N, C-alpha and C positions, 0 to 999 in steps of 0.2 A: 474486465480487470486487468490492468498493465500494471508490472511489479517493476519498479527499479532498484536495483542492488549496487551500492558502490562499494570498494573494495572488494570486487565480484571475484578475482583471482585468487583470495586468499582461501585457506582450507575451510572456513565457516561459510563464506559465501557462497561456496561451490556447492557444499552442502545444503545449505537453504533454497539455493535456485532449483537443483534437482530433487529435493523434497518436494518443495510445492509444484514441480513441475510433474512429478510422479502422480500427486495427489490431484492436480488440475483445477484447484478450486481456491479461493481466500475470502476470508470475509468481508463484507459491506460494511457501511458505518451502523448498521443497525444488529450485525453478528451473524446475518444470514451468509451460506457458503454461495459464492458465486464464480462461474468457469474463469480462469485466466487465460485471457486472449494473446498474452505474450511478456517476455521481459527484455528488458534494457540492462546490459552488464556493465557496469562503469569501474575501469582500473588504470594504471598505469601499463599494464600488460594483459595479455588475453588469457581467459580462465582455460585450464588444461580440459575442463569437464563442463560442457555448456548444454543446456537443454536445447532440443531443436528449433523452439520457436523463439527464439531469442535472437538479440542483435548486440554484437560487443562494440562500446565505445572505449578508444583508447585515450586519456588524456589526463590532465592536473585537476583534481576535483576544485583547488582552490581558484581556478581560472573563470570567472563570472561567465564570460563570454563562452566558452568549453561547455558549460552548465547549460546555459541557454539553448544550445544546439543539439546537446547530448539529452535532457530528460524530456521526453515526450510530452504535450500538453493534455494527452488522455492518461496519464500517469494518475493511477489511484492508490499504490501504495508506494512506499521509500522506505527502504531497509538502508540506513547510513551505516555502513562499515568501516568506510575508508578512516585512518587512524594513522598516528606516530606513536608507537608504544612507548610505555614509561620511562625506561632507561634513557631511550634517544630523546625525548620531550625534555629529560632534565639537563640530559647532555648539550642539546642544541634548542635552545628556548625559543630562537624566532621560527625554527622549522614546527616546532609544536605549535606555536600560535597560528602559523601558516596553515596548517592542516587540519587540528584539533578544534580551533576556534573559527579562523576567518574563513575557511573551507564550508562550514557547518551553516556559520551565516550568510554567505553568498546560497549555498543550496536552500534554505529554508525560505529566503528572500526570494528567490525565482519562483517556487513552488506558492508562493503567496500571490504571485502575477496570474496563477492559473484560475480560470473560472470554478473549477472544481478544488477544493483543496482536499490533497490526500492524507492517509494515516502516516505518518513520518516515525520510523521507528527507529530510535538511537541508543546503541549498546553505551551506557555509561560503565562505571567501575567503582569499586570498593575503595579506589584511592581518592574518593571525593571526601572520604572520612580520614581525620589526621589525629592520633593520639587519640583513638575513640576509647569509650567506656567500654567494659566487658562484654556487654550485650546492644548490639544496634537495635533501635526501635524503629517503627516507621516513620517517626517524627522527630528522630535525632538531628542535631544540624549538622550540616556538612561544614569541616573545617579543615579543608586540604592543606597538606604540607609539603606539597611536592608540586612540581609544574604541571605534571601531566594531570594529576587530581584537581587542578585549579581549573586547568584548560576544560575539562571534562563538566566540572562545576558551572562554568560560565555558559557551556551550551545548554547545559540543563535549564538555566534559568531563563535563556532566551527562548528556548522550545515550550517551556511553560507559559510564559509570557505572550508568543506568539500564537499558542492555543487558545488563550484566555482571550485573546482579540479574536479569535475566527480566522486568523491569516492560514493555520495549519492545523493538523489533527494528529499533534504529537503525543509521543510518550516515550520516555527516557527509562530505560530498564537496566539496574545497576546488577553488572554481570560478576559474579566470583571469580577468583583466579580460574582460567581454563587449564585442566589437565586430563588428558596428556594431549598435548599439542603435535601433529605429525611435523615432518621436516626437520631442518637443522633449528639450533637454537638461536634465538633473535636477540633484539635488544631490550626485551623486556625485562624490568628488574624481577620478575617472577619466573623468568624463563628456565629457572635451574628446577623448579617442581615439576615440570615434563619432564627435562633432562634426565632427572634422577630415575625414571621408569623407563623413557624411551631408550637412551643408549645403552644402559646395561641389557635390555632386551633383545639389542641388536649387537651384543659381544661388546662394546665398547666403555670406555671410562666415560665418567661423568662427575662433575664439581658439583658439591652441594656447599654454597659459600655462607649460611646462616647456621646458627645453633640447631639441632635437632629438635629442642624443645618449642622452638617456633611454631605457632599454631596459624594455620591459614583458612580461609574461607573458601571453598575451592568447587568447581562444577565439572562434570565431563561435556567433550564437544557436543555428545547427543542432547544432551539436556537443554544446552546454552541454544543449540539450533532449535529445538521443540520450544523453547520459551520465546525465543524471538518470533517465530512464525506465530505463537497464540499471541503475544502483542499486536501482530498485525491482524489477527481475526477478531479481536475483540470488538465488542459494539462500543460508539463514542460513549452513549451515556452512561454505560458500567464501568468506565473509568473513573469517572468524576476528575477533580482535583486534589491535591496536586498531579504533575503528569510525571512523577518519578516514582520507582517502584523499585524496592529491595527484592532481588530474585532469591528465591531459595537456593541453599549450596550446603554442603557439610563442612563442618569444623573439624580439622585434623590437624596435628602434629607432625612435623616433619618424619620424626622417629615411627608413626602410625604410616606414613606414606611408604617408607623403605622397608616396615614389616610387611607390609600387603605385596611388594615388590618380591621378597623372600619367599612369602607365601604361593606366589604364582610360580615358583620354581627358578627364578632369576637369580644370577650371582649378583650380591649385593656388596661383594668385595671391591667392585668396580666402582662403587660410588666413594671418590676422594673426598675428604671434609678440609676444606680451606676456606678461612674465615674472610669476607668481603667486607668491611665496613661501610663502604657507599650502597652496597645492596641492601645489606641488613638495615641500614637507616632510614630506606624508602619501605621495605616490606615491612618491618615491624611496628610501622604505624598505622597498617591497614586492619581494619576491624578482624576478630578472632571468630566472631559469631553474630548472627543475627535474627531477630524474632520476626519473621516475614507474614506476620499476619494477614495484610492486605494483599499480598500476592499470592496467598494460599487460598483467599476468599474468591479470588478473580481466577483461579485454575491452573496457576502456573505450578510447574513439579519439579522436585530435587531429585537427587541421586539416592539411592538406597544405602550405600557405605562405600567406602573407599576399595575395598576388594573388586567389587563390580564396577568401578572405573578405571582399575589397572586391568581386569579382565577384559573389558571393552576396546582398549586400546589394544591387548594383546590378539584379541580376534581382527582387527583392523588391519595390525603388521601382519599377520599371515595372509590376508587376503591380498595386500598391497606390500609387498616386501620392499619394493625401492622408494614406498612413501616417506 
C-alpha cells in the first residue's frame, strides 16, 4: 500500500502521516489492514516531521504535469488536504478556485488514468451548508453562501460522480471546525475559535470577533485525524452512496469554549471582544449541530466534550512549547 498526502506540511498532514507510519498498515478496498510500503508527501514546503519511508515532492497541486510526476502509479490511498482556507477563498476568488476546485479536478483525473483506482479521501467542510436548519441531517441539501463552501461542494459532486463511474474510490468527509489548531492564526474565518484557546494559553491576547452566543460545530485535531484515517480504512462496499459524510462533532457556544479555557486555569481576560461583521457573516451561516447517523454507523467518532478538547491542546502545548 502506498499513501499520498497533499498539504502534507500542515499540522493535520504531518499527524496523519506519522500516525499511519506508526501503525504501519491501512485498509484495502475490502477493509482488510495491509502493510504500508511508503508515503509520498506533497506540499509547497517540506514537512517538518515525516516518516522515514516517505518521499517529499514540493510543487503546485494545481499543476497537472507536476501531479503526473509526483503521484506514483502504485498509489493506493490519497488524502487530499491541500486547500485555500475559508477567509482567503472569500477574499481571493481566483486562488480559491485554482486550489480548491482546479487542483482537485486535476488530481482525480490523474488518478483515474491509473490501472488501480485508489481510495481518495477529501476533507470537505461544514461551509457547504448555508443558513442551515437547526439540525443538519444526512440528507440535508448543500446550499453554500461563501466561495469556500461552494468550492468544497463542487469538489464533493465531482468526487461522487467519478466514484459512481468507477474512475476513483472517493469519499468526502465534512469536517467540523477544527480546534485547537497549533501555530499562528491563519486566514480561515474560523481561526479565532483556536486563537481564543491557544493565545491565552501562551500568555498572549486573542480577538474574539463574533458574539459569544454564536454556536459552532467543532472537533479536535486528534478526532479529525482519526476520522480521516478511518475514511481511508473503510471497505468500498461499506461506504455506499452518496460519497459525502457529515462527521461527528460537538455543538458549542463560544462562551462554552471560553468557560472551558477558564476551567483549565487560563486567564480569559486576555480574550478581547471586537466584533468583525465580515467574519460573523461567514461563520454564522455554518450549521450549529448535526445528526450524524450514517457516520456513527460507519464507525466515525467525535469528542467527549469541550473540556477534553482544551485539555488535549494544553497537553500538546506542554510537549511542544514552540508549536
